[in-house]
C-alpha positions as CSV (number, residue, x, y, z in Angstrom):
1,V,9.2,30.2,-2.2
2,G,9.8,28.1,0.8
3,M,6.5,26.9,1.2
4,Q,6.8,25.2,-2.8
5,K,9.8,23.7,-2.0
6,I,8.6,22.1,1.2
7,L,5.6,20.9,-0.4
8,S,7.6,19.9,-3.5
9,N,10.1,17.6,-0.8
10,T,7.1,16.5,1.1
11,L,5.7,15.1,-2.2
12,I,9.1,13.3,-3.2
13,G,9.3,11.6,0.0
14,M,5.7,10.1,-0.2
15,V,6.3,9.0,-3.8
16,L,9.3,7.7,-2.6
17,G,7.8,6.1,0.5
18,V,5.0,4.4,-2.3
19,S,7.9,3.3,-4.6
20,S,9.6,1.5,-1.4
21,L,6.4,-0.4,-0.7
22,A,5.9,-1.7,-4.0
23,H,9.7,-3.1,-4.2
24,A,8.9,-4.4,-0.8
25,A,5.1,-5.9,-1.7
26,D,7.3,-7.6,-5.0
27,D,10.1,-9.3,-2.9
28,L,7.3,-10.2,-0.1
29,S,5.1,-11.6,-3.0
30,S,7.9,-13.5,-4.4
31,I,9.1,-15.2,-1.6
32,Q,5.3,-16.2,0.1
33,K,4.8,-17.6,-3.6
34,D,8.2,-20.1,-3.2
35,K,7.3,-23.6,-1.4
36,K,10.5,-24.7,-2.3
37,A,12.5,-21.5,0.0
38,A,14.5,-22.6,3.0
39,Y,13.9,-21.2,6.0
40,I,17.2,-21.6,8.4
41,V,17.4,-20.4,11.8
42,K,20.2,-18.5,12.6
43,N,19.2,-17.5,16.5
44,S,16.2,-19.9,18.2
45,V,16.4,-17.9,21.1
46,G,15.8,-14.3,21.0
47,V,18.4,-11.4,22.1
48,N,16.9,-7.5,23.3
49,A,18.8,-4.9,21.6
50,S,21.4,-4.9,24.5
51,G,22.3,-8.4,23.5
52,N,20.6,-9.8,26.3
53,Q,19.7,-13.0,26.1
54,D,18.4,-13.7,29.6
55,V,15.5,-11.6,29.0
56,C,14.4,-13.6,26.2
57,A,14.9,-16.9,27.3
58,D,11.5,-17.9,26.9
59,S,11.3,-16.9,23.3
60,K,11.6,-19.5,20.2
61,L,12.3,-19.1,16.7
62,T,11.5,-22.0,14.4
63,E,11.4,-23.0,10.7
64,R,7.9,-23.1,11.1
65,K,7.0,-19.9,12.7
66,M,9.3,-17.9,9.9
67,R,7.4,-19.7,7.2
68,F,4.0,-18.7,9.1
69,F,5.3,-15.0,9.6
70,V,6.0,-14.6,5.4
71,E,2.8,-16.1,4.8
72,H,1.1,-13.8,7.1
73,A,2.9,-10.5,6.6
74,L,2.0,-7.5,4.4
75,A,4.6,-5.2,3.5
76,S,4.9,-2.2,5.1
77,T,7.2,1.3,5.7
78,A,10.3,2.0,7.8
79,F,8.0,4.7,9.2
80,N,5.4,2.1,10.3
81,Y,7.9,0.1,11.7
82,Q,9.6,2.7,13.7
83,K,6.2,4.2,15.2
84,A,6.1,0.5,16.4
85,M,9.6,-0.2,17.9
86,I,9.8,-1.8,21.2
87,T,13.2,-0.9,21.8
88,D,13.7,-3.6,24.6
89,D,11.8,-6.2,22.2
90,C,13.4,-9.6,22.3
91,T,14.4,-10.7,18.3
92,A,15.7,-13.3,16.5
93,E,17.0,-13.9,13.2
94,G,16.5,-17.0,10.2
95,F,17.6,-17.0,6.6
96,I,15.4,-17.7,4.0
97,R,17.1,-18.7,0.6
98,S,14.5,-19.0,-2.4
99,K,14.5,-21.2,-4.9
100,N,16.2,-19.0,-7.5
101,G,19.4,-18.6,-4.9
102,K,19.0,-15.1,-3.0
103,T,19.3,-15.3,0.5
104,Y,17.1,-13.2,2.2
105,R,18.0,-12.1,6.1
106,L,14.5,-12.0,8.2
107,T,14.7,-10.8,11.7
108,I,11.3,-10.7,13.7
109,D,10.2,-8.7,16.8
110,S,8.4,-10.9,19.1
111,A,5.6,-8.3,20.9
112,T,5.1,-6.2,18.1
113,G,4.3,-8.5,14.8
114,W,6.9,-6.6,12.9
115,A,10.2,-8.3,10.8
116,A,12.6,-6.7,8.6
117,L,13.3,-8.4,5.4
118,A,17.1,-7.6,3.8
119,I,18.5,-8.8,1.1
120,G,21.7,-7.1,0.6
121,H,21.9,-3.2,1.3
122,K,17.9,-3.4,0.7
123,T,16.0,-3.7,4.0
124,R,11.9,-4.3,3.6
125,Y,9.7,-4.1,6.6
126,L,7.2,-6.6,7.3
127,Y,4.2,-6.8,9.5
128,C,2.1,-9.6,10.9
129,E,-0.9,-8.9,12.8
130,R,-1.6,-12.8,13.8
131,C,2.4,-12.5,14.5
132,E,2.4,-10.4,18.2
133,G,4.2,-12.7,20.2
134,I,5.6,-15.1,17.7
135,L,8.9,-16.1,19.8
136,D,6.5,-16.7,23.0
137,K,7.1,-20.5,23.1
138,D,3.4,-21.1,23.4
139,F,2.3,-19.3,20.1
140,S,0.1,-20.7,18.4
141,L,0.0,-21.6,14.6
142,D,-3.0,-22.8,14.2
């Protein structure tokens, strides 16, 4: 009975993870298709987990970098995000206001190519391989 319960819980977790990934892909897909969405930078200079801006002085977020990230990102899971996370990475944040009135918070990690896309209490995790180092001032958008 114990092994059945473990297998059952594992299967439920896998199903919920796939379901969550499907919702993330829906959110991301609608934003990627929304060419009229407004991208608004909240903090252009990154900060690390300790709130220290000094170590992130060479980082810069722009509306163009936010749009680039979203255009090239793929939906992923919290598990994958946590595996790749660098604790003291520089992050910067902005907002995406879609044409249908939804406002998403986009928090981009500089070195890893990961971001969190949040609306209300829902957070989706995005990965963009081409975006590793995106907050660097000399990051190429070509």
